[in-house]
C-alpha positions, 0 to 999 in steps of 0.5 A: 787928418782933422776931427770933422774929416775923421767923423766924416769918414767915420759916418761913411764907413758905418753907414757902409755897415748898416748903422745909419750916417746920422748915428754914426756921426755922434761923437762923445766928449770924451773921444780922442780925435785920433784913433784906429776906426773899425771898418766892416768888410763882407766876407761872407753871405750864407744862407741857412735852411732850417725847418720848422720849429720844434716846441719845447719847454712850454710857457715856464721860464729857464734859469736864463728865460723862457725857451719855446722853440728849437730850430734844427739846421738842415742844411744851406750854402755859403760864398765869400772871396775865395770860400765856398760850400754847404751847411752841414745838416745837423746844427741848431738855433737854441733861441732864449726869450729874455724878460724883456723881449729880446731873444738871444740867439744861440746857434751852433753848426758846421760849414763844409767848403767846397775843398772838403775842409769843415769849420765850426760857427757858433752864431750868437746874438740878439733879436731885437723886437720891432713894431712889427715882427718884420721890423725885428733887427738881428745882430750876430758875433759869429765865432769860427772854430778852424783848422790851420791853412787856407781858412785860417783867417777866419780864426784871426778876426773879429767878426759882426753879422746881420740876419735876415728871414726876407731871403731874395728869391734868387737866393732861397733853398727852402723846399717846402712850407716845413722849410724856411731860409735865413740869410746872414751876411758876416763882416770881418772888423778890419 
């Protein structure tokens, strides 16, 4: 495969994972024409339900930025190939707003598979503000802690994810105006 074919393949692969093909096709002058190109493979879709945020901290910055809210996680669902279950109530998202306006996402919660296995997920990432609140982009790097067995493939992968607060109507779980959902698509880099 020549450099042009490699770049075309890379552009299509990254575009499928949510990176525009025009940006993905750019190749720095120092890049080797032959290298292992990671491919994103969708492995999980989660709908995580939170309550209204709890206000904390006030308007003063803490040592790592401004902490104004905590989002308690009260439930949800997840599904993937040969895996499905619920989000266990009791986790939370503890965002920090940096001085540049970017929010650091730091969510820790548990998943329980339909066959009774508890999985720990620690989602860290960034909320990058856009021109409007709806244009904010969420990019995450989930880390899983899973017992050995059927689901330990989650211990052995590198994962990236996107998050949207615009959950399709047929996937929404929130039951009142005091609850809200987020949809997270988790990709394993193959």
